[in-house]
N, C-alpha and C positions, 0 to 999 in steps of 0.2 A: 503492499499499500502505499502511501508518500504524505507528501509534504508541500506546502506553498515553495513554489522553485525549485520542485524536484519532481521528475517523470517519475509516476508511480507504478509498483510492483504489486503483484498479486499476494502480499504477505501482511506483514503488520507496519508500516510504517505512518506515522502521523504527522500533522499540518507541523512546520516549523516552528510556528506560534505559538502552538499548543507544544507541551510536553508529552510525549509520548511513554510509552512502554506500562517493559516490563515492563563458592569461598570455598573454598575448601574449610575443611573440617579445622586443619591443622596444617597452614602454608609457614614453611622456611622461607626468608627474603633474605636474597645473596647481598653481601655487604654491598656492593655496586649499586642494587636497586633502592636501598636504604638511604644510601648518597641523595640519591635522586629523587626520592620522596622528601627527604628532608631540607633538600635545595628546593623543591618546589613548594614545599607547606610552610618552611621557615617554625617549625612548632618547638616548644622550649622543652625541657625534658621535665616528664611529672611522675611525680613520688606518688605513693600510694595515698600519702597524705594530702596530697594538692586533687584527687580524684574529688569528683564532687555527683552528688545523687540530686535531682531536681523532679520535683513533684507537681503532676498537674492533676487539677478537678474540674469538671466541668463547674462547680459551684467557687472556686478558688477567684482569685486576682491578679490579672499582671503587675499589681502595683506589691504583692507579697516577698516574699523573698526567695521561695519556691526551694528551701532547703527543708526544708520537712512535710511530714503527711498533714501539719494542722496548719501551714502556712504556706500553700499551694498557689502554684499559676494557674491561672484559668485558661490559657490557650500552649496547646502545645510550641507551637512556634516562639514563644516567648523563652523556651528553654533552648530550643533547636537555637537560637542567637546567641547562647552564652556558652554552647559545649566545648569543650578542650579533650584533648585524647584521654584515655579513661573513664568518662563520664559516662551517668546512666541517667535517662530519664523515664521515671515511672509515673505510667497513667493511669489516673482512677478511673472509678467507672463515671458514665454520662455520656453525650451526644456531643461530636466538637466537629462543627460545622465552619466551613470557609467564610470569611469575613471581609467587609469593604470590597476592595478592588484586587483580593489576591485571587489567583488561578488555581488555587491549591489548600488545602487545610493546615498542611506543612510542607516546608521546601528546606531541604536539611542541605548545605552548601559548605558546614565545617567537617574537618576530617578528623579521624583518628591515626593511629599509626600502628605499627605491625604488631607492636606487645602491649599498645592499650587501645581496644576499640570504642568507640561510640555507641552504648547500646540505647533503643527506646524498646521500650517493653511494659506489657501491662503489668500494673502493679498487682502483686500475690491476692489471687483470689479475685480478681475485678476483671468485668469485659468490657471497657470500652469501643467505643461506635465512632468511628471517624465517617460521616455522611455528608457527600459533595454535591456541586451541582456545577461544577466548573471544569476546567481541563484535567485536573490531580486530585486525588486523596493526597498519597503522598509522591511527593517530586524529588529524588535524588539527582542534583546536578551540580555544576562547575566545578566538576574533579573530583565531588567528594566519596572519601573513600573509607574503609577497615569501618563501617556502618553497619550495625544487625538492626533489623526491625522485627519484633517478637513479640505475638500473641496479641495481634492488633485485629478488629474487624472493620474493613472498609467498606463502604457501602455507594453505590453511585446512583444514578438519577432514574434509571432505568422505571420505577413504580412510579415514577411521576410522568414519563414517557408515554403516550400511546403509540401504536403502529401508525396509526392514521397521521399523526403528526409528522412522526420519522419518515413517511415517505413524503411527507409534502417539504422535507430538508433532505431529500436525496441529494441534492444538488450543492447544499451548502456548508462547505469545508471549512466554516469557521464558528460552528453552534457547540458551543461545551454541553448542553444540552444533551446532544444525542451522541456526541464523538468523547465527552470524558471518560478520562483511565482510571483506575484505582491506584495502583503502586507502580512508578515509572523510574526506572534509571536511565533518564538520558546523556547522553556524551557529546553529544553535538554543537555543545556550547560552556565557552569558558573551561575548557579542560573535561576528561575521560574518567569516568570513575571505575574503581578497580577495589576488589576484594570489600565485594557487598554482602551479605546474608539476609535473607528473608523467609523466615521462618514461622511456622504455626499460625498464619493469621486466617482469615475468613475473609475472602475477597468475592465480591460479588452485586450485579447489578451497575455494573458501569456499562453504559450505551458504546464504548471505545474498547483499549485492553484493559487483561485482569491486572495480570502479571507481568512487565516486559521492560526488556533492555534494549537501549540502542548504543552501541559504539563501547562498551565497558567489558570488562575482563576479571577473572576471578570471582564467577558469581557462584552462589547454592543457593536452590531455591525447593525449601523442603518444608515437609507436611504441611502445607498448605491446603486449604479446601478454596477450592476457585470454581464459581460456578454463574449462570445468569449471564455473563459478558459477551462484550460484542455484536451485541442484538441492533443496535440502531446508528452505527457508524457508517459515511460512505466510503470508509478508508481500508475495509476489509481485515478486523483484528482477528484476535483469536483468544483464548483462556490463558496461556503461558506463551510467551513469544520472547525469542532471543534473536536481535536481528542485529548483523553486522559485526560479530564480535571483532573485538579491537586487541591487539599485541601490548600487553603489559610490559612482557620481558620473552624471553627466548627459550621458556621451559616449553616443551613440549607433550607434556605427560596431561593429567586430568586439571582442568582447571573450570570448567564450567559443568556445573552438577544439577540436575532437577530430578527431586528424588522422593519418594513416599507422599505425593501429594495426592489427592482426589478432585478429578476436574470433570465437570461434568456441565451439561446443556449451556454450554458455550455455543452463540450459534451467529449467524448472519443473518439479519432476515431483510438490510437493504443492500440494492448491487454494489458490488464497489465503482466507484466512479470512473476510474478509467478503462473498464468495458464494459460497463451497465451488466455486471451479472453476478453471480453470486459465485465469490471462488475461496471464500476464508471459511471464521468461524471454529478452527479446529482445536482442539484440549490443547495440546503442545506442539508449536513449532520453532523449530531451528532454520533461521532464514538468512539468507546469503550471509553466511561466513565467509566467503571466498570473496566479498566487499566488490563485486561488480557493478553496482546499481547506485544511480544517483551520483555518480561523479568522485567516488569514495577512491581514496588515494592511501588507502590503508593496509592494501594487499591481504591475501587470501591468511584468515588465520591460521597458525599451525598446532595450538594446542587443542586438546581431545575435548570431549564434551560426553559426558554420560548421563543417559536416561535410564532411572532404573526405579522398580519396586513402586511405579505409580498406579493408580486404577485413572482409569479414564472411559468415560462412558458417554451416551446420548449426546455428544457434541454435534454441531450440522454438519460441520468438516471432517477430517480424519484425527483418530485419535492421537496418531503421531505423525509429522512429516517432517522430513529434512528436504530445504528447497536449494537450489544453489549452493549447497554447502559441504562439507568435508569433515572426516578424523572425527565422524559420531559412534558412539556403542549404546543400543537400544537393545536393554536385558531385563530379564523377570518383571513385565508391564504385564496388565490386565485391560484390555482395549475392547469395550464390549458395545455393539448398536450403536457405534457412531455412523459418518456419516446422514445423519436424519434429514438434511438438506434434500428435497428433490432434486434438485439443479446437477448434485453433484453423487459420483456414483463409486469412488475409489480414495481411498483404501482405509482399512483400521489402522495399519501403520503402511506408511509410504515414505520411500526416499524417489524424490523426481528432480532429474540433472544434477546427482548427488555420486560423492564418490570416498572410499573408505569408510563405508558404514557397516555394522555388523548388528544385525537384528536378529537375535538368539534369547531363547527360552521366555519367550511370548506368548500370552492368549489370544488370537485375534478372532472374536465371536461377532459375525457380521450381520445384516441382514439380506434373506434370501436373496435380494435381488441388485444386491451390490458385489463389487470386489473387493475380496479379503485383504489382496494387496496388486500394487501394479510396479513395474520395472521400467519406468520412463526415463530415455536417456542418460542411463548410469553404467557408471566402472566402478569396478571391484565393491558389489555390493551384496552382502551375504547373508541370506535368509537360511536359518537351521535351528533344528531344535526347537520349535515352534509348534501350537497346536492350532487349527485352523477349523471353525465350526460355520457350522448355520448356512454354509453357501458353498457351490461348487465352483465359481468364479474366481480362481486364483490362477494369476500371472504367473506367478515365479516359486518352487518348493523345493527345498532344500533336501538334501538326503535323508535329514533324519527329523524335516518335519511330517507332522501327524494329521490327519484329518480324522476327527473324532470329536464327540461331544464332552466337552472338558468337565462336565458334571458338576455345575456349584452348586452349591447348598440350598440356595431358596432363590430363583430369580425374581418370583413375583413380591419380595421383599428387597431386589437389590444385594442379598447376600452370595456375592463372588468367592467366598472361601471352596475349598476343593473339600468334595467327598472321598469316603474312604477307598471308593472303588474309581477314583478319577483316572483316567489314562496319564494324566500330569506327573502323578506321582513318580520322584525317583528317575525319572524320564529328561531331565536336562543337561545341559551342557555344563561341565564342573566351572562356573565362575568363581571361582575360589577367594578374592576378593571381597566380595559380598557375603558377609558374616548375618545379617537377617533379611528377612521378609519385610512387608509393607505395614505391618502388625509391630514389626519389633520382636518378631519369634526368631529362634536360631535359625540358619541357613546353613546346613541343611539339618532336617529334623532324623531323616533317616540314612537310608543307605547310598541315597544320592540326590541329586539338584533337584528341585520340582517346578515345572514348567508354571511360568504367570506369575503375579506379584506375591500371592499368598503360599507359604509353604506349609505342608500338611501336618500338625501336632499329632503323632502316633501316641 
């Protein structure tokens, strides 16, 4: 998709004027990278004693000092403007909305360091909500790095938008009421972000993207529930999107992680403005990591991306798709009844104009009239040790792929765990670096690895 002044691509790019968008658990940064980071951000050395915890409450006041639960700030932005490396922002119960002319509920532009991240998270036992009708709920921009967002609920404007209104705005690329995003990491302005963790959030009802990243590196998107996004924008958004990944350093190992998320009912109801057709609304998309679109000079991304242990179901587009991308491993996911949009036909997990992609140990259960997978203009794309179900339309089948009913526990209530008689049990490839399943159970639990996001518990 795209942007003011950019050519549009069938992915997830948002307008330049809006901010679109969307780490490893343990990263060791080389000395040279630390020097580069320190030179760029000029931080002071922060001791444990100088690290602060800021408190925010919907009933607080920005004239408070924000340093205790009894003297909290009222807005998250007030705390964000004060944070230094190692600080924590604890957000208490309440509904936090965009105010004044702000294009987001909170804009994060201040960085942590490799040894002192800045964390925004729910106060223990609280469930704060960020509700917005502007371009973003949470925007990470200006190169802000070493940031963690944990345990928040971000809600867009879909409940206040009708399909009829969205259709009337289908050529309006400057309307945040239909194109607002939930959580965005945008590297197109004033520096690119790296080392970002988006963890355990509930992200829903944004007309644009759910969680999206543009031109960023070292990103972990884990444990989130992402649903009802991408409905009303003309930009062709998706639930979780990584667009034009950027090389922060020369590390060729895993740097981008999308794991243990539940992603559903993200769908495109408004045609992509570039073609006038429905193209996206995917659950998860890795888009143009080769950096070929919109005049990008970043060069192809040389790190690896790991998409593992996700539950992806009933999205309008594919469950998982890699487009114009490379160096992606898609393992141990369960994709169920995606491709809900009648205009689309393929596939539950899809590689399109892609290379160096491994698609292993996944369950692909599709609608009867849809393709389970496709193999469009790909090189070195491997499908193997997967289970294909509910359709005979299989474009490519690996030597150890199985065509069978995976025998989920209870489809009527969406319980996608495995029955004891499932053909997925002990039939997967031994991807030994994965030690747990979607639910956190030990993997493997039997004599071999099980196919899909759930490991059967003996």
